[in-house]
C-alpha positions in Angstrom: 253.7 42.6 163.7 257.1 41.1 163.7 257.8 38.5 166.8 261.4 39.5 166.8 261.2 42.9 167.4 258.6 42.5 169.9 261.1 40.5 171.6 263.8 42.9 171.1 261.8 45.6 172.7 261.0 43.4 175.4 264.6 42.8 175.9 265.8 46.6 176.1 262.8 47.6 178.3 263.7 44.9 181.0 267.4 46.1 180.8 266.1 49.3 182.3 267.1 49.5 186.0 264.1 51.8 187.0 261.9 48.5 186.3 263.1 46.4 188.9 263.8 48.9 191.3 260.1 50.2 191.1 258.9 46.6 191.2 260.9 46.3 194.4 260.2 49.5 196.2 256.5 48.4 195.6 256.9 44.9 196.9 258.8 46.3 200.2 255.8 49.0 200.7 253.1 46.2 200.2 255.1 44.2 202.7 255.4 47.0 205.2 251.6 47.3 204.7 250.4 43.8 205.5 253.3 43.7 208.6 251.7 46.9 209.8 248.1 45.8 209.8 248.8 42.5 211.2 251.3 43.3 214.3 249.6 47.0 214.5 246.4 45.7 215.7 246.1 43.9 219.3 243.3 41.5 218.1 245.1 40.3 214.8 245.6 36.9 216.9 242.1 36.6 217.1 241.8 35.5 213.3 243.9 32.8 214.3 242.2 31.3 216.7 238.8 31.8 214.8 240.6 30.1 211.7 241.7 27.0 214.1 238.0 26.1 215.8 236.1 26.7 212.8 237.3 23.3 211.5 235.5 22.1 214.9 232.6 24.8 214.9 231.9 24.7 211.1 231.8 28.1 209.5 227.8 28.6 209.4 226.5 30.4 212.1 223.3 28.9 214.1 222.0 26.8 216.8 224.2 24.1 216.4 227.2 26.2 215.7 226.7 27.7 219.1 226.5 24.4 220.9 229.6 23.5 219.3 231.1 26.6 220.2 230.4 26.4 223.7 232.1 23.1 224.1 235.4 24.5 222.7 238.2 24.5 225.4 238.7 27.5 227.6 240.9 30.4 225.8 241.3 33.7 226.0 239.3 34.6 222.6 236.5 31.5 223.5 234.3 34.5 225.3 234.5 36.6 222.3 233.9 34.6 219.8 230.8 33.3 221.8 229.5 37.0 222.6 229.8 37.8 218.7 227.9 34.3 217.4 225.4 33.3 219.9 221.9 33.8 218.6 223.2 35.3 215.4 220.2 36.0 213.0 220.4 36.5 209.3 220.8 40.4 208.6 219.2 39.9 204.6 216.0 38.4 206.2 214.7 41.9 207.0 216.9 44.2 204.9 214.9 46.6 203.3 216.9 47.8 200.1 214.6 50.5 198.8 214.4 52.2 202.1 218.1 52.7 201.1 217.1 54.0 197.8 214.7 56.5 199.8 217.8 57.5 202.0 220.1 58.2 199.0 217.3 60.0 196.9 216.8 62.4 200.2 219.9 63.0 201.4 221.4 64.1 198.1 218.4 65.4 196.6 218.7 63.2 193.8 215.6 63.6 191.1 214.8 62.8 187.5 216.6 60.3 185.2 219.3 59.7 188.5 216.4 58.6 190.7 214.5 56.7 188.3 218.0 54.9 187.5 218.6 54.2 191.2 215.5 53.0 192.1 215.3 50.4 188.9 218.8 49.4 190.5 217.5 49.0 193.8 214.7 47.0 192.6 216.8 44.5 190.6 219.0 44.3 194.2 216.1 43.2 195.9 216.0 40.2 194.3 219.5 39.8 194.8 219.1 40.4 198.7 216.3 37.6 198.8 218.8 35.0 196.9 221.6 36.1 199.8 218.7 35.1 202.7 217.6 32.0 201.1 220.9 30.7 201.1 222.2 32.4 204.8 225.1 33.8 203.1 225.0 36.3 206.2 225.3 33.4 208.3 229.0 32.6 207.6 231.4 33.0 210.4 234.2 34.4 207.8 236.7 36.0 211.0 234.1 37.2 213.2 234.4 39.8 215.1 238.1 40.6 213.1 236.3 40.1 209.3 236.0 44.1 208.8 239.5 44.9 210.0 241.0 41.7 207.7 238.9 42.3 204.6 240.0 46.3 204.8 243.2 45.5 205.3 243.3 43.1 202.2 240.9 44.9 199.4 241.0 48.8 201.1 244.7 48.8 201.6 246.9 46.1 200.0 244.8 45.5 196.7 244.3 49.4 196.5 247.8 49.9 196.7 248.8 47.0 194.1 246.4 48.2 191.8 247.6 51.8 191.8 251.2 50.8 191.4 250.5 48.4 188.7 248.6 51.5 186.9 251.8 53.8 187.7 254.4 51.2 186.3 252.1 50.8 182.9 252.2 54.5 182.7 256.2 54.7 183.3 256.5 51.8 180.8 253.9 53.3 178.0 255.6 56.9 178.1 259.2 55.3 178.1 258.5 52.8 175.4 256.9 55.3 172.8 259.2 58.1 173.5 262.7 56.1 173.6 263.8 56.9 170.3 263.2 60.6 170.8 264.7 60.7 174.6 268.0 59.0 172.5 267.6 61.2 169.7 267.5 57.9 167.4 264.4 58.2 165.9 265.9 59.7 162.5 267.8 56.6 162.6 265.2 53.9 163.4 262.4 55.6 161.6 264.2 55.5 158.4 264.7 51.8 158.1 262.1 49.7 156.0 259.9 48.7 159.2 259.9 52.8 159.9 257.6 54.3 162.1 255.7 50.9 161.9 258.0 50.0 164.5 255.5 51.8 167.6 253.0 48.7 166.6 255.8 46.2 168.2 256.8 48.8 171.0 253.4 49.0 172.2 253.0 45.4 172.2 255.9 45.2 174.0 255.0 47.5 176.6 251.9 46.1 177.1 253.1 42.5 177.7 255.7 44.2 180.1 253.3 45.7 182.2 251.0 42.6 182.3 254.1 40.6 183.6 254.7 43.1 186.1 251.5 43.2 187.3 251.1 39.8 187.6 254.4 39.4 189.6 253.5 42.7 191.7 249.7 41.1 192.8 251.0 37.7 192.9 254.1 38.3 195.3 251.9 41.0 197.5 249.0 38.5 198.0 251.5 35.3 198.8 253.0 37.8 201.5 249.5 38.2 202.9 248.6 34.7 202.7 252.0 33.5 204.7 251.3 36.8 207.8 247.7 36.6 208.2 247.0 32.3 207.8 243.9 32.6 206.9 243.0 28.9 206.3 239.4 28.3 206.1 238.4 31.9 206.0 239.5 32.1 202.6 236.1 30.3 202.0 234.2 32.3 203.9 231.3 34.2 202.1 231.8 38.1 201.1 228.0 38.9 202.3 229.1 37.6 205.9 227.4 39.9 208.4 230.5 40.7 210.0 231.8 42.5 206.6 230.1 45.8 206.5 230.5 49.0 204.1 230.0 52.6 206.0 228.3 55.2 204.1 226.5 58.4 205.6 227.3 56.8 208.7 224.9 53.9 207.9 226.4 50.4 208.0 225.2 48.7 204.9 226.1 44.8 204.3 228.3 43.8 201.4 225.9 43.0 198.7 227.5 41.4 195.4 225.7 40.9 192.2 227.1 37.5 192.2 228.2 34.9 195.0 232.1 35.5 196.3 233.9 33.7 198.5 237.0 36.1 199.6 239.5 34.1 197.4 237.0 34.4 194.7 236.6 37.9 195.3 240.1 38.5 195.3 240.9 36.5 192.1 238.1 38.6 190.6 239.2 42.2 191.7 243.0 41.1 190.9 241.5 40.3 187.5 239.8 43.5 187.1 242.9 45.4 188.6 244.7 44.2 185.4 242.3 46.0 183.1 242.9 49.2 185.1 246.4 48.9 184.3 245.9 48.2 180.7 243.5 50.9 180.3 246.1 53.5 181.7 249.0 51.9 179.8 247.0 52.7 176.6 246.0 56.0 177.5 249.6 57.1 178.2 250.5 55.4 175.1 248.3 57.7 173.4 249.5 60.6 175.3 253.2 59.7 173.9 252.1 59.3 170.3 250.4 62.9 170.8 253.2 64.7 172.4 256.2 63.0 170.3 256.7 66.0 167.5 260.3 66.5 165.6 263.0 66.1 167.4 262.0 66.9 171.2 263.8 64.7 173.8 260.9 65.7 176.2 258.2 64.0 174.7 257.9 61.1 177.9 258.0 64.1 180.0 255.4 65.7 178.0 253.4 62.5 177.8 253.7 61.8 181.7 252.6 65.5 182.4 249.7 65.2 179.8 248.5 61.8 181.7 249.0 63.6 185.2 246.6 66.3 184.5 244.2 64.0 183.1 244.0 62.5 186.0 243.9 65.5 188.3 241.5 66.7 186.8 239.2 64.3 186.1 239.2 63.3 189.9 238.9 67.2 191.0 235.6 67.6 188.8 234.3 64.1 189.9 234.5 65.5 193.7 233.4 69.1 192.4 230.5 67.7 191.0 229.4 65.5 193.9 229.8 68.3 196.5 227.5 70.6 194.4 224.6 68.1 193.9 225.3 67.9 189.9 224.2 64.2 190.1 223.7 63.5 186.3 227.1 64.8 185.8 228.5 63.1 188.6 227.6 59.6 187.8 228.8 60.6 183.8 232.5 60.9 185.4 232.5 57.7 187.1 232.3 56.0 183.8 235.9 57.3 183.3 239.4 55.3 183.9 239.9 57.5 187.2 236.4 56.7 188.5 236.9 53.1 187.8 240.3 53.0 189.6 238.8 54.8 192.5 236.1 52.5 193.5 237.7 49.2 193.3 237.8 48.4 197.1 233.6 47.7 196.6 234.0 46.4 192.8 231.1 43.9 191.8 229.2 45.2 194.7 226.3 47.5 194.6 228.1 51.0 195.3 225.7 53.2 196.9 224.4 55.8 195.1 227.8 56.0 193.0 226.5 53.4 190.4 223.2 53.4 188.6 223.3 50.0 187.1 224.2 46.5 188.4 227.9 45.7 187.5 228.9 48.8 186.5 232.4 48.5 187.0 232.6 45.8 184.2 230.3 48.2 181.8 232.7 51.0 182.6 235.9 48.7 181.9 234.2 47.7 178.4 233.5 51.4 177.6 237.0 52.6 178.8 238.8 49.7 176.8 236.6 50.6 173.5 237.3 53.9 173.9 241.2 53.6 174.3 241.4 51.2 171.4 239.4 53.8 169.0 241.9 56.6 170.3 245.0 54.4 170.3 244.4 53.6 166.5 243.4 57.4 165.6 246.5 58.2 167.4 248.8 55.5 165.5 247.4 56.7 162.1 247.9 60.2 163.1 251.8 59.4 164.0 252.2 57.4 160.7 251.2 60.8 158.7 252.6 63.6 160.6 256.1 64.9 159.7 259.3 64.0 161.9 262.4 65.6 161.6 
């Protein structure tokens, strides 16, 4: 690849008005999410209180914590804190993981390979729960009774929105960069140069670099805004497996059990990093769609590519839902190993994910599979593009 050509393609892309406009609109939308979550809940100020007093009481609940909490100055939130923490017990000491396996297989009538794989996963998870019990992970104070709301605001709303926006931005960039020559009807001139159609390599690299940088700006600014508005302080160091954070499934409150130890800040970094992989995967898929859709002198290659990606996402999502509703569990589990299934599960990455996963760290395995398949498809698409006749 030629560095100068990559720089030139990046410059052309960043001069496009739609890039900064879309980025600014996304940041405004994310800021509105943050503000609405912060000031739209009457108990949001409780987070400030817990963050402040945790420096005096410590962040680990127990007998010593109860004594220190009882000596806190009187405050409108003190009684709420005491009622939520006094006498707290480690929930992982009595958490029966295999019973959860029986609930899922019984509720969904899972049999055969799916049931066997699920049983193996929960047997492995049982060891993980033992580790959490040994270090009293569930006894972490976090944000006390506001932990669920706070982390849902961060991961289910803000991070999910940011990852989705980064994905859309990557799709837009890929299709524009790939189909620019067809759109502007300059392909006959550009492809007749010494570099010829190999210029698509530099275009792909320029678009990928731009998509990564823009995703970093989008998530970085959004997270900074969240931190500035919520002022979590020591809560950032709280354990994600605190008993105050849970996931609801089948009407049951399930503790958040991750496959590795995560603080809230560490988990946020991991989710943001894997979100970048989502953007890269959809960038590759879109570039493939753009290369395959470009034909002759048509100026509609980008539109056809966008339609192809949209149809793929909609079809993939619809089939996942249909398979789950119909009880076709082998198909359902297989379809979750797709880019759409990978993206959709982002709020609970790195956890056991209930009946939606059959192996540990499935989101990481799916990311690796999707990246490999996209790389192979992209290589094949480039070869096809170089050989086909372009008018």
